[in-house]
N, CA, C and O atoms as a CHARMM CRD file, in Angstrom:
* protein
*
  356
    1    1 UNK  N     10.89900  44.74200-104.01000 PROA 1      0.00000
    2    1 UNK  CA    10.50900  45.57300-104.56700 PROA 1      0.00000
    3    1 UNK  C      9.31000  45.53800-105.87000 PROA 1      0.00000
    4    1 UNK  O      9.68000  44.68800-106.68100 PROA 1      0.00000
    5    2 UNK  N      8.37300  46.00900-106.18700 PROA 2      0.00000
    6    2 UNK  CA     8.08100  46.18900-107.61400 PROA 2      0.00000
    7    2 UNK  C      8.70200  46.50600-108.80700 PROA 2      0.00000
    8    2 UNK  O      9.42900  47.49000-108.67200 PROA 2      0.00000
    9    3 UNK  N      8.69100  46.03300-109.95500 PROA 3      0.00000
   10    3 UNK  CA     9.39500  46.56600-110.92400 PROA 3      0.00000
   11    3 UNK  C      9.03800  47.77700-110.61900 PROA 3      0.00000
   12    3 UNK  O      9.39700  48.31000-109.56900 PROA 3      0.00000
   13    4 UNK  N      8.20800  48.41700-111.59500 PROA 4      0.00000
   14    4 UNK  CA     7.74800  50.07200-111.66800 PROA 4      0.00000
   15    4 UNK  C      8.72200  50.72100-110.83600 PROA 4      0.00000
   16    4 UNK  O      9.57600  51.47100-111.30900 PROA 4      0.00000
   17    5 UNK  N      8.60300  50.40400-109.35500 PROA 5      0.00000
   18    5 UNK  CA     9.18500  51.22300-108.47000 PROA 5      0.00000
   19    5 UNK  C     10.37900  51.12100-108.17000 PROA 5      0.00000
   20    5 UNK  O     10.61700  51.70400-107.11200 PROA 5      0.00000
   21    6 UNK  N     11.53700  50.48000-108.77300 PROA 6      0.00000
   22    6 UNK  CA    12.65000  49.57200-109.41900 PROA 6      0.00000
   23    6 UNK  C     13.42400  50.65800-110.14900 PROA 6      0.00000
   24    6 UNK  O     14.41300  51.37300-109.98600 PROA 6      0.00000
   25    7 UNK  N     12.30400  50.37100-111.19100 PROA 7      0.00000
   26    7 UNK  CA    12.69500  51.66600-112.68800 PROA 7      0.00000
   27    7 UNK  C     12.45800  52.92800-112.72800 PROA 7      0.00000
   28    7 UNK  O     12.77000  53.80200-113.53800 PROA 7      0.00000
   29    8 UNK  N     11.80000  52.93300-111.64700 PROA 8      0.00000
   30    8 UNK  CA    11.72200  54.70700-111.52400 PROA 8      0.00000
   31    8 UNK  C     13.07000  55.13000-110.03300 PROA 8      0.00000
   32    8 UNK  O     13.36900  56.18200-109.46900 PROA 8      0.00000
   33    9 UNK  N     13.51700  53.78700-109.90100 PROA 9      0.00000
   34    9 UNK  CA    14.68100  54.43700-109.06400 PROA 9      0.00000
   35    9 UNK  C     15.31200  54.52500-109.82400 PROA 9      0.00000
   36    9 UNK  O     15.65600  55.67800-110.08300 PROA 9      0.00000
   37   10 UNK  N     15.82800  53.51300-110.59700 PROA 10     0.00000
   38   10 UNK  CA    16.78900  53.89000-111.42000 PROA 10     0.00000
   39   10 UNK  C     16.95900  54.58500-112.50000 PROA 10     0.00000
   40   10 UNK  O     18.09700  54.76900-112.93200 PROA 10     0.00000
   41   11 UNK  N     15.72300  55.15600-113.20100 PROA 11     0.00000
   42   11 UNK  CA    15.27200  56.58600-113.96000 PROA 11     0.00000
   43   11 UNK  C     16.35400  57.79300-113.01600 PROA 11     0.00000
   44   11 UNK  O     17.16300  58.59800-113.47700 PROA 11     0.00000
   45   12 UNK  N     16.04000  57.56900-111.81000 PROA 12     0.00000
   46   12 UNK  CA    16.40900  59.15900-111.61400 PROA 12     0.00000
   47   12 UNK  C     17.60400  58.92800-110.84900 PROA 12     0.00000
   48   12 UNK  O     18.01400  59.82200-110.10900 PROA 12     0.00000
   49   13 UNK  N     18.42900  57.43000-110.97600 PROA 13     0.00000
   50   13 UNK  CA    19.51200  57.94500-111.18300 PROA 13     0.00000
   51   13 UNK  C     19.98900  57.85100-108.95500 PROA 13     0.00000
   52   13 UNK  O     20.71400  58.27400-108.05500 PROA 13     0.00000
   53   14 UNK  N     19.02100  57.08200-109.26800 PROA 14     0.00000
   54   14 UNK  CA    19.49500  56.56100-107.75800 PROA 14     0.00000
   55   14 UNK  C     19.90700  55.53000-107.43200 PROA 14     0.00000
   56   14 UNK  O     19.69800  54.79000-108.39200 PROA 14     0.00000
   57   15 UNK  N     20.76800  54.53100-106.02400 PROA 15     0.00000
   58   15 UNK  CA    21.05500  53.41100-106.07100 PROA 15     0.00000
   59   15 UNK  C     20.78000  52.57300-105.52000 PROA 15     0.00000
   60   15 UNK  O     20.70200  52.29600-104.32300 PROA 15     0.00000
   61   16 UNK  N     20.58200  52.02200-106.54800 PROA 16     0.00000
   62   16 UNK  CA    19.30300  50.41800-106.81900 PROA 16     0.00000
   63   16 UNK  C     21.00600  48.98800-106.03000 PROA 16     0.00000
   64   16 UNK  O     21.10400  48.01400-105.28300 PROA 16     0.00000
   65   17 UNK  N     21.43500  49.41000-106.44600 PROA 17     0.00000
   66   17 UNK  CA    22.86200  48.42300-106.25800 PROA 17     0.00000
   67   17 UNK  C     22.40900  47.39100-104.74800 PROA 17     0.00000
   68   17 UNK  O     22.92000  46.27500-104.83600 PROA 17     0.00000
   69   18 UNK  N     21.82400  47.52900-103.84200 PROA 18     0.00000
   70   18 UNK  CA    21.32800  47.47000-102.05200 PROA 18     0.00000
   71   18 UNK  C     19.61900  46.85700-102.70800 PROA 18     0.00000
   72   18 UNK  O     18.91700  46.32000-101.85100 PROA 18     0.00000
   73   19 UNK  N     19.08600  46.94300-104.00700 PROA 19     0.00000
   74   19 UNK  CA    17.71200  46.30000-104.33600 PROA 19     0.00000
   75   19 UNK  C     18.48000  45.01200-104.87400 PROA 19     0.00000
   76   19 UNK  O     17.90300  43.99000-104.50300 PROA 19     0.00000
   77   20 UNK  N     20.06700  44.66700-105.94900 PROA 20     0.00000
   78   20 UNK  CA    19.66200  43.62400-106.94700 PROA 20     0.00000
   79   20 UNK  C     20.68600  42.10000-105.90400 PROA 20     0.00000
   80   20 UNK  O     21.44600  42.08900-104.93600 PROA 20     0.00000
   81   21 UNK  N     20.21900  41.26400-106.64600 PROA 21     0.00000
   82   21 UNK  CA    20.90600  39.69700-106.15100 PROA 21     0.00000
   83   21 UNK  C     22.18900  39.46700-107.08100 PROA 21     0.00000
   84   21 UNK  O     22.21200  38.79300-108.11000 PROA 21     0.00000
   85   22 UNK  N     23.25700  40.17200-106.50000 PROA 22     0.00000
   86   22 UNK  CA    24.29000  39.89600-107.15100 PROA 22     0.00000
   87   22 UNK  C     24.85100  37.97500-106.98300 PROA 22     0.00000
   88   22 UNK  O     25.33300  36.98200-107.52900 PROA 22     0.00000
   89   23 UNK  N     24.62600  38.22100-106.49800 PROA 23     0.00000
   90   23 UNK  CA    25.38900  36.32200-106.36400 PROA 23     0.00000
   91   23 UNK  C     24.95600  35.45800-107.48700 PROA 23     0.00000
   92   23 UNK  O     25.57400  34.39500-107.44500 PROA 23     0.00000
   93   24 UNK  N     24.41100  35.49900-108.13300 PROA 24     0.00000
   94   24 UNK  CA    24.01500  34.64600-109.77900 PROA 24     0.00000
   95   24 UNK  C     24.14700  35.08800-110.53800 PROA 24     0.00000
   96   24 UNK  O     23.43400  34.71700-111.47100 PROA 24     0.00000
   97   25 UNK  N     25.00400  36.08200-110.78200 PROA 25     0.00000
   98   25 UNK  CA    25.55300  37.33400-111.68200 PROA 25     0.00000
   99   25 UNK  C     26.74200  36.80300-112.39900 PROA 25     0.00000
  100   25 UNK  O     27.73700  36.51200-111.73500 PROA 25     0.00000
  101   26 UNK  N     26.73900  36.64500-113.69900 PROA 26     0.00000
  102   26 UNK  CA    27.92900  36.37300-114.82500 PROA 26     0.00000
  103   26 UNK  C     27.75700  37.54600-115.40000 PROA 26     0.00000
  104   26 UNK  O     26.83300  38.35800-115.39800 PROA 26     0.00000
  105   27 UNK  N     29.52300  37.47200-116.23500 PROA 27     0.00000
  106   27 UNK  CA    29.67000  37.86300-117.57100 PROA 27     0.00000
  107   27 UNK  C     29.23300  37.39600-118.94200 PROA 27     0.00000
  108   27 UNK  O     30.11900  36.99200-119.69500 PROA 27     0.00000
  109   28 UNK  N     28.12200  37.40000-119.31100 PROA 28     0.00000
  110   28 UNK  CA    27.90900  37.22800-120.80800 PROA 28     0.00000
  111   28 UNK  C     29.21800  36.15900-121.19100 PROA 28     0.00000
  112   28 UNK  O     30.12300  36.93400-121.49800 PROA 28     0.00000
  113   29 UNK  N     29.44800  35.54600-121.24600 PROA 29     0.00000
  114   29 UNK  CA    30.24600  34.79100-122.59600 PROA 29     0.00000
  115   29 UNK  C     31.71000  35.36300-122.17200 PROA 29     0.00000
  116   29 UNK  O     32.28900  36.09700-122.97300 PROA 29     0.00000
  117   30 UNK  N     32.31800  35.04100-120.92700 PROA 30     0.00000
  118   30 UNK  CA    33.07700  36.06200-119.90000 PROA 30     0.00000
  119   30 UNK  C     33.87000  34.43400-118.73800 PROA 30     0.00000
  120   30 UNK  O     34.71400  34.37800-117.84400 PROA 30     0.00000
  121   31 UNK  N     32.80500  33.17900-119.59500 PROA 31     0.00000
  122   31 UNK  CA    33.57500  32.74100-118.56200 PROA 31     0.00000
  123   31 UNK  C     34.99300  31.50400-118.73600 PROA 31     0.00000
  124   31 UNK  O     35.41600  31.14400-119.83500 PROA 31     0.00000
  125   32 UNK  N     35.42700  31.11500-117.67800 PROA 32     0.00000
  126   32 UNK  CA    37.03700  30.81600-117.87400 PROA 32     0.00000
  127   32 UNK  C     37.19000  29.15600-118.61800 PROA 32     0.00000
  128   32 UNK  O     36.68400  28.06600-118.35400 PROA 32     0.00000
  129   33 UNK  N     38.09400  29.61300-119.58200 PROA 33     0.00000
  130   33 UNK  CA    38.45300  27.97000-119.55500 PROA 33     0.00000
  131   33 UNK  C     39.71900  27.72900-119.63300 PROA 33     0.00000
  132   33 UNK  O     40.45300  28.65400-119.98100 PROA 33     0.00000
  133   34 UNK  N     40.22400  26.56500-119.36000 PROA 34     0.00000
  134   34 UNK  CA    41.51300  26.35500-119.31700 PROA 34     0.00000
  135   34 UNK  C     42.22700  25.41500-120.83800 PROA 34     0.00000
  136   34 UNK  O     41.58400  24.64100-121.54600 PROA 34     0.00000
  137   35 UNK  N     43.24900  25.67800-120.95400 PROA 35     0.00000
  138   35 UNK  CA    43.38600  24.90700-122.37400 PROA 35     0.00000
  139   35 UNK  C     44.81200  24.95600-122.81600 PROA 35     0.00000
  140   35 UNK  O     45.23100  25.93200-123.43900 PROA 35     0.00000
  141   36 UNK  N     45.66900  23.81000-122.47900 PROA 36     0.00000
  142   36 UNK  CA    47.00600  23.86400-122.63600 PROA 36     0.00000
  143   36 UNK  C     47.88000  23.91900-123.47600 PROA 36     0.00000
  144   36 UNK  O     48.02200  22.70600-123.63400 PROA 36     0.00000
  145   37 UNK  N     48.70400  24.44100-124.26000 PROA 37     0.00000
  146   37 UNK  CA    49.37700  25.11700-125.60300 PROA 37     0.00000
  147   37 UNK  C     51.02300  24.18900-125.26300 PROA 37     0.00000
  148   37 UNK  O     51.14700  23.38600-124.33800 PROA 37     0.00000
  149   38 UNK  N     51.90700  24.48000-126.04700 PROA 38     0.00000
  150   38 UNK  CA    52.82500  23.85900-126.01500 PROA 38     0.00000
  151   38 UNK  C     53.84600  24.73600-127.41000 PROA 38     0.00000
  152   38 UNK  O     53.82600  24.27100-128.55000 PROA 38     0.00000
  153   39 UNK  N     54.39800  25.58900-127.17900 PROA 39     0.00000
  154   39 UNK  CA    54.73400  26.93500-127.31400 PROA 39     0.00000
  155   39 UNK  C     56.49300  26.24600-127.74600 PROA 39     0.00000
  156   39 UNK  O     57.08200  25.70800-126.80900 PROA 39     0.00000
  157   40 UNK  N     57.23300  26.30400-129.15400 PROA 40     0.00000
  158   40 UNK  CA    58.69800  26.65000-129.08100 PROA 40     0.00000
  159   40 UNK  C     59.08600  27.20000-128.19500 PROA 40     0.00000
  160   40 UNK  O     58.29900  28.00600-127.70100 PROA 40     0.00000
  161   41 UNK  N     60.39200  27.06600-127.58000 PROA 41     0.00000
  162   41 UNK  CA    61.10700  27.70400-126.67600 PROA 41     0.00000
  163   41 UNK  C     61.06100  29.28300-127.34900 PROA 41     0.00000
  164   41 UNK  O     60.35500  30.10100-126.75800 PROA 41     0.00000
  165   42 UNK  N     61.79200  29.71500-128.55700 PROA 42     0.00000
  166   42 UNK  CA    62.05300  31.07200-128.88800 PROA 42     0.00000
  167   42 UNK  C     60.88500  31.57500-128.70900 PROA 42     0.00000
  168   42 UNK  O     60.89600  32.79600-128.55100 PROA 42     0.00000
  169   43 UNK  N     59.44300  30.85600-128.66400 PROA 43     0.00000
  170   43 UNK  CA    58.35400  31.58900-129.09400 PROA 43     0.00000
  171   43 UNK  C     58.24300  32.37900-127.36800 PROA 43     0.00000
  172   43 UNK  O     58.15100  33.59400-127.19000 PROA 43     0.00000
  173   44 UNK  N     58.27900  31.45800-126.39700 PROA 44     0.00000
  174   44 UNK  CA    58.27100  31.04400-125.20400 PROA 44     0.00000
  175   44 UNK  C     58.96800  32.91400-124.31400 PROA 44     0.00000
  176   44 UNK  O     58.41300  33.69300-123.53900 PROA 44     0.00000
  177   45 UNK  N     60.52900  32.92000-125.05700 PROA 45     0.00000
  178   45 UNK  CA    61.25600  33.77100-124.99300 PROA 45     0.00000
  179   45 UNK  C     61.08500  34.96200-125.17200 PROA 45     0.00000
  180   45 UNK  O     61.52700  35.85300-124.44700 PROA 45     0.00000
  181   46 UNK  N     60.05100  35.17900-126.71700 PROA 46     0.00000
  182   46 UNK  CA    59.85100  35.86300-127.48800 PROA 46     0.00000
  183   46 UNK  C     58.74900  36.97700-126.12700 PROA 46     0.00000
  184   46 UNK  O     59.02500  37.89600-125.35500 PROA 46     0.00000
  185   47 UNK  N     57.75100  36.36100-126.40300 PROA 47     0.00000
  186   47 UNK  CA    56.82300  36.85600-125.42100 PROA 47     0.00000
  187   47 UNK  C     57.51500  37.47100-124.01600 PROA 47     0.00000
  188   47 UNK  O     57.52600  38.66200-123.70500 PROA 47     0.00000
  189   48 UNK  N     58.23000  36.08900-123.06300 PROA 48     0.00000
  190   48 UNK  CA    58.66100  36.42900-122.27300 PROA 48     0.00000
  191   48 UNK  C     59.17500  38.36600-122.08900 PROA 48     0.00000
  192   48 UNK  O     58.93700  39.27600-121.29400 PROA 48     0.00000
  193   49 UNK  N     59.88300  38.19800-123.21400 PROA 49     0.00000
  194   49 UNK  CA    60.67300  39.61700-123.47300 PROA 49     0.00000
  195   49 UNK  C     60.10600  40.49800-123.91000 PROA 49     0.00000
  196   49 UNK  O     60.72000  41.56400-123.94900 PROA 49     0.00000
  197   50 UNK  N     58.61000  40.45600-124.46200 PROA 50     0.00000
  198   50 UNK  CA    57.40800  41.16500-124.82500 PROA 50     0.00000
  199   50 UNK  C     56.58600  41.72300-123.96300 PROA 50     0.00000
  200   50 UNK  O     55.99700  42.80000-124.06300 PROA 50     0.00000
  201   51 UNK  N     56.55700  40.51500-122.63200 PROA 51     0.00000
  202   51 UNK  CA    55.82700  40.59600-121.49500 PROA 51     0.00000
  203   51 UNK  C     56.54300  41.70000-120.56800 PROA 51     0.00000
  204   51 UNK  O     55.96400  42.67600-120.09100 PROA 51     0.00000
  205   52 UNK  N     57.98400  41.35700-120.38500 PROA 52     0.00000
  206   52 UNK  CA    58.40000  42.61000-119.83400 PROA 52     0.00000
  207   52 UNK  C     58.64900  43.61300-119.78800 PROA 52     0.00000
  208   52 UNK  O     58.78500  44.33200-118.79800 PROA 52     0.00000
  209   53 UNK  N     58.82300  43.99600-121.59800 PROA 53     0.00000
  210   53 UNK  CA    58.93000  45.10400-122.31400 PROA 53     0.00000
  211   53 UNK  C     57.65300  46.21000-121.65500 PROA 53     0.00000
  212   53 UNK  O     57.37600  47.30600-121.16800 PROA 53     0.00000
  213   54 UNK  N     57.42100  45.53800-121.88700 PROA 54     0.00000
  214   54 UNK  CA    55.29700  45.93700-121.28700 PROA 54     0.00000
  215   54 UNK  C     54.75900  46.33100-119.88700 PROA 54     0.00000
  216   54 UNK  O     54.08100  47.23500-119.39800 PROA 54     0.00000
  217   55 UNK  N     55.57600  44.89200-119.37200 PROA 55     0.00000
  218   55 UNK  CA    55.64200  44.82700-117.38100 PROA 55     0.00000
  219   55 UNK  C     53.85400  44.14900-117.44700 PROA 55     0.00000
  220   55 UNK  O     52.80500  44.44600-116.87500 PROA 55     0.00000
  221   56 UNK  N     54.21800  43.24700-118.34700 PROA 56     0.00000
  222   56 UNK  CA    52.60200  42.52100-117.84600 PROA 56     0.00000
  223   56 UNK  C     53.36600  40.98600-118.05600 PROA 56     0.00000
  224   56 UNK  O     54.54200  40.67500-118.24900 PROA 56     0.00000
  225   57 UNK  N     51.90800  40.07300-117.89900 PROA 57     0.00000
  226   57 UNK  CA    52.38800  38.64800-117.73400 PROA 57     0.00000
  227   57 UNK  C     52.46800  38.12100-119.15900 PROA 57     0.00000
  228   57 UNK  O     51.82500  38.55300-120.11500 PROA 57     0.00000
  229   58 UNK  N     53.29000  37.19300-119.16400 PROA 58     0.00000
  230   58 UNK  CA    53.24200  36.29100-120.43600 PROA 58     0.00000
  231   58 UNK  C     51.74500  36.08800-120.70800 PROA 58     0.00000
  232   58 UNK  O     51.41300  36.30200-121.87400 PROA 58     0.00000
  233   59 UNK  N     50.82700  35.73700-119.89800 PROA 59     0.00000
  234   59 UNK  CA    49.62400  35.16000-120.33500 PROA 59     0.00000
  235   59 UNK  C     48.86200  36.52100-120.65300 PROA 59     0.00000
  236   59 UNK  O     48.01200  36.28200-121.51000 PROA 59     0.00000
  237   60 UNK  N     48.85400  37.72200-120.31600 PROA 60     0.00000
  238   60 UNK  CA    48.55500  38.75800-121.07500 PROA 60     0.00000
  239   60 UNK  C     48.54000  38.97000-121.79400 PROA 60     0.00000
  240   60 UNK  O     47.43800  39.28400-122.24200 PROA 60     0.00000
  241   61 UNK  N     50.01500  39.04800-122.91100 PROA 61     0.00000
  242   61 UNK  CA    50.40300  38.98100-123.76800 PROA 61     0.00000
  243   61 UNK  C     49.97500  38.09700-125.16100 PROA 61     0.00000
  244   61 UNK  O     50.19600  38.48500-126.30800 PROA 61     0.00000
  245   62 UNK  N     49.42100  37.03000-124.85200 PROA 62     0.00000
  246   62 UNK  CA    49.14300  35.69900-125.57100 PROA 62     0.00000
  247   62 UNK  C     47.81300  36.50500-125.70800 PROA 62     0.00000
  248   62 UNK  O     47.41700  36.84500-126.82300 PROA 62     0.00000
  249   63 UNK  N     46.99200  36.86900-124.35300 PROA 63     0.00000
  250   63 UNK  CA    45.18700  36.70200-125.04100 PROA 63     0.00000
  251   63 UNK  C     44.93800  38.28100-125.31100 PROA 63     0.00000
  252   63 UNK  O     43.78800  38.57800-125.63700 PROA 63     0.00000
  253   64 UNK  N     45.83900  39.27100-125.21600 PROA 64     0.00000
  254   64 UNK  CA    45.48800  40.27000-126.38900 PROA 64     0.00000
  255   64 UNK  C     45.41400  40.07200-127.43900 PROA 64     0.00000
  256   64 UNK  O     44.45200  40.24800-128.18700 PROA 64     0.00000
  257   65 UNK  N     47.24900  39.34800-127.82700 PROA 65     0.00000
  258   65 UNK  CA    47.42700  39.01500-129.10300 PROA 65     0.00000
  259   65 UNK  C     46.31800  38.11900-129.61400 PROA 65     0.00000
  260   65 UNK  O     45.86500  38.68000-130.61100 PROA 65     0.00000
  261   66 UNK  N     45.66400  36.97500-129.38900 PROA 66     0.00000
  262   66 UNK  CA    44.90900  36.24500-129.80300 PROA 66     0.00000
  263   66 UNK  C     43.15300  36.99000-129.61200 PROA 66     0.00000
  264   66 UNK  O     42.16600  36.68900-130.28400 PROA 66     0.00000
  265   67 UNK  N     43.21000  37.70300-128.81700 PROA 67     0.00000
  266   67 UNK  CA    41.79800  38.82100-129.35500 PROA 67     0.00000
  267   67 UNK  C     41.61600  39.23500-129.56800 PROA 67     0.00000
  268   67 UNK  O     40.46400  39.66800-129.54100 PROA 67     0.00000
  269   68 UNK  N     42.82000  39.77300-130.21900 PROA 68     0.00000
  270   68 UNK  CA    43.19400  41.30800-131.93800 PROA 68     0.00000
  271   68 UNK  C     43.19000  40.45100-132.42500 PROA 68     0.00000
  272   68 UNK  O     42.26300  40.70100-133.19500 PROA 68     0.00000
  273   69 UNK  N     43.66200  38.94500-132.81100 PROA 69     0.00000
  274   69 UNK  CA    43.74200  38.18700-134.12700 PROA 69     0.00000
  275   69 UNK  C     42.07400  37.76500-134.39600 PROA 69     0.00000
  276   69 UNK  O     41.39900  37.97100-135.40500 PROA 69     0.00000
  277   70 UNK  N     41.74800  37.20800-133.31600 PROA 70     0.00000
  278   70 UNK  CA    40.31900  36.92800-133.82100 PROA 70     0.00000
  279   70 UNK  C     38.97300  38.09300-133.86600 PROA 70     0.00000
  280   70 UNK  O     37.94300  38.10000-134.54000 PROA 70     0.00000
  281   71 UNK  N     39.33000  38.72800-133.17200 PROA 71     0.00000
  282   71 UNK  CA    38.04000  40.22900-133.43300 PROA 71     0.00000
  283   71 UNK  C     39.09400  40.73800-134.99200 PROA 71     0.00000
  284   71 UNK  O     38.12000  41.35600-135.42100 PROA 71     0.00000
  285   72 UNK  N     39.97100  40.93100-135.89100 PROA 72     0.00000
  286   72 UNK  CA    40.76200  40.89700-136.33300 PROA 72     0.00000
  287   72 UNK  C     40.34600  39.36800-137.63100 PROA 72     0.00000
  288   72 UNK  O     41.04600  39.48100-138.63800 PROA 72     0.00000
  289   73 UNK  N     39.77900  38.62800-137.65700 PROA 73     0.00000
  290   73 UNK  CA    39.19500  37.97600-138.20000 PROA 73     0.00000
  291   73 UNK  C     37.66700  37.77800-138.17000 PROA 73     0.00000
  292   73 UNK  O     37.04800  37.23900-139.08700 PROA 73     0.00000
  293   74 UNK  N     37.32200  38.07500-137.47200 PROA 74     0.00000
  294   74 UNK  CA    35.78800  37.83700-138.05900 PROA 74     0.00000
  295   74 UNK  C     34.42700  38.95100-138.28300 PROA 74     0.00000
  296   74 UNK  O     33.21400  38.92600-138.48600 PROA 74     0.00000
  297   75 UNK  N     35.90700  40.21500-138.03100 PROA 75     0.00000
  298   75 UNK  CA    35.51700  41.39400-138.48300 PROA 75     0.00000
  299   75 UNK  C     35.66500  41.67400-139.85700 PROA 75     0.00000
  300   75 UNK  O     34.79500  42.27400-140.48700 PROA 75     0.00000
  301   76 UNK  N     36.53400  41.34400-140.26900 PROA 76     0.00000
  302   76 UNK  CA    37.11300  41.62900-141.59600 PROA 76     0.00000
  303   76 UNK  C     37.95300  42.59500-141.80400 PROA 76     0.00000
  304   76 UNK  O     38.59700  42.84100-142.82300 PROA 76     0.00000
  305   77 UNK  N     37.92000  43.30200-140.50100 PROA 77     0.00000
  306   77 UNK  CA    39.02800  44.03500-140.48700 PROA 77     0.00000
  307   77 UNK  C     40.87100  44.25100-140.54600 PROA 77     0.00000
  308   77 UNK  O     41.62100  43.51700-139.90300 PROA 77     0.00000
  309   78 UNK  N     41.14300  44.88400-141.04200 PROA 78     0.00000
  310   78 UNK  CA    43.13500  44.22800-141.32400 PROA 78     0.00000
  311   78 UNK  C     43.21300  44.55000-139.70700 PROA 78     0.00000
  312   78 UNK  O     42.59800  45.34300-138.99500 PROA 78     0.00000
  313   79 UNK  N     44.61200  43.23000-139.35800 PROA 79     0.00000
  314   79 UNK  CA    44.48400  43.22200-137.62200 PROA 79     0.00000
  315   79 UNK  C     45.86500  44.70100-137.63700 PROA 79     0.00000
  316   79 UNK  O     46.71200  45.32600-138.27600 PROA 79     0.00000
  317   80 UNK  N     45.26700  44.53300-136.57900 PROA 80     0.00000
  318   80 UNK  CA    46.11800  46.05000-135.75000 PROA 80     0.00000
  319   80 UNK  C     46.39500  45.76500-134.57300 PROA 80     0.00000
  320   80 UNK  O     45.68800  45.56200-133.58500 PROA 80     0.00000
  321   81 UNK  N     47.82000  45.75900-134.79300 PROA 81     0.00000
  322   81 UNK  CA    48.46500  45.87900-133.11000 PROA 81     0.00000
  323   81 UNK  C     48.53400  46.67700-132.09400 PROA 81     0.00000
  324   81 UNK  O     48.99300  47.80200-132.29000 PROA 81     0.00000
  325   82 UNK  N     48.16000  46.34700-130.95400 PROA 82     0.00000
  326   82 UNK  CA    48.40200  47.40100-129.90000 PROA 82     0.00000
  327   82 UNK  C     49.60300  47.06000-128.70800 PROA 82     0.00000
  328   82 UNK  O     50.02600  45.93900-128.42700 PROA 82     0.00000
  329   83 UNK  N     49.94600  48.13700-128.20400 PROA 83     0.00000
  330   83 UNK  CA    51.33000  47.48200-127.44500 PROA 83     0.00000
  331   83 UNK  C     51.05300  47.86200-126.04400 PROA 83     0.00000
  332   83 UNK  O     51.95400  47.90100-125.20600 PROA 83     0.00000
  333   84 UNK  N     49.12500  48.30200-125.62400 PROA 84     0.00000
  334   84 UNK  CA    48.56700  48.51600-124.48700 PROA 84     0.00000
  335   84 UNK  C     47.92400  47.33100-124.14000 PROA 84     0.00000
  336   84 UNK  O     47.12300  46.84100-124.93500 PROA 84     0.00000
  337   85 UNK  N     48.21400  46.66100-122.79500 PROA 85     0.00000
  338   85 UNK  CA    47.93600  45.10700-122.34300 PROA 85     0.00000
  339   85 UNK  C     47.55400  45.30400-121.55000 PROA 85     0.00000
  340   85 UNK  O     48.36300  45.90600-120.84300 PROA 85     0.00000
  341   86 UNK  N     46.27900  45.10500-120.91000 PROA 86     0.00000
  342   86 UNK  CA    45.62100  45.31100-119.53500 PROA 86     0.00000
  343   86 UNK  C     46.30600  44.25200-118.85600 PROA 86     0.00000
  344   86 UNK  O     46.48400  43.14700-119.37000 PROA 86     0.00000
  345   87 UNK  N     46.85300  44.70200-117.23400 PROA 87     0.00000
  346   87 UNK  CA    47.75200  43.86700-116.18400 PROA 87     0.00000
  347   87 UNK  C     46.40200  43.35600-115.31500 PROA 87     0.00000
  348   87 UNK  O     45.62800  43.90100-114.52800 PROA 87     0.00000
  349   88 UNK  N     46.55500  41.92400-115.92500 PROA 88     0.00000
  350   88 UNK  CA    46.50600  41.07700-115.00000 PROA 88     0.00000
  351   88 UNK  C     47.08900  39.84600-114.96600 PROA 88     0.00000
  352   88 UNK  O     47.33600  38.94300-115.76500 PROA 88     0.00000
  353   89 UNK  N     47.23900  40.08000-113.78900 PROA 89     0.00000
  354   89 UNK  CA    48.27500  39.27800-113.25800 PROA 89     0.00000
  355   89 UNK  C     48.07900  38.27600-111.79500 PROA 89     0.00000
  356   89 UNK  O     49.01900  37.59800-111.38000 PROA 89     0.00000
């Protein structure tokens, strides 16, 4: 399919997913990299209590809290803690 026809179908709101090759698609800056971190027992216990309270995994709590801190640091905005944690188990 020519780009012009593809663009026109997209602009018209047509379903263009059949024309896409998603086999090599990826989310920019979302590649996963495994890291190992040692925490003191009291910290793991606190993380587990918070994860249980929110109904999510310990890993989800850690990811969200680190993301919040990094965003606040890079944007120079004050840290605002949220109680919403994505449920990715």
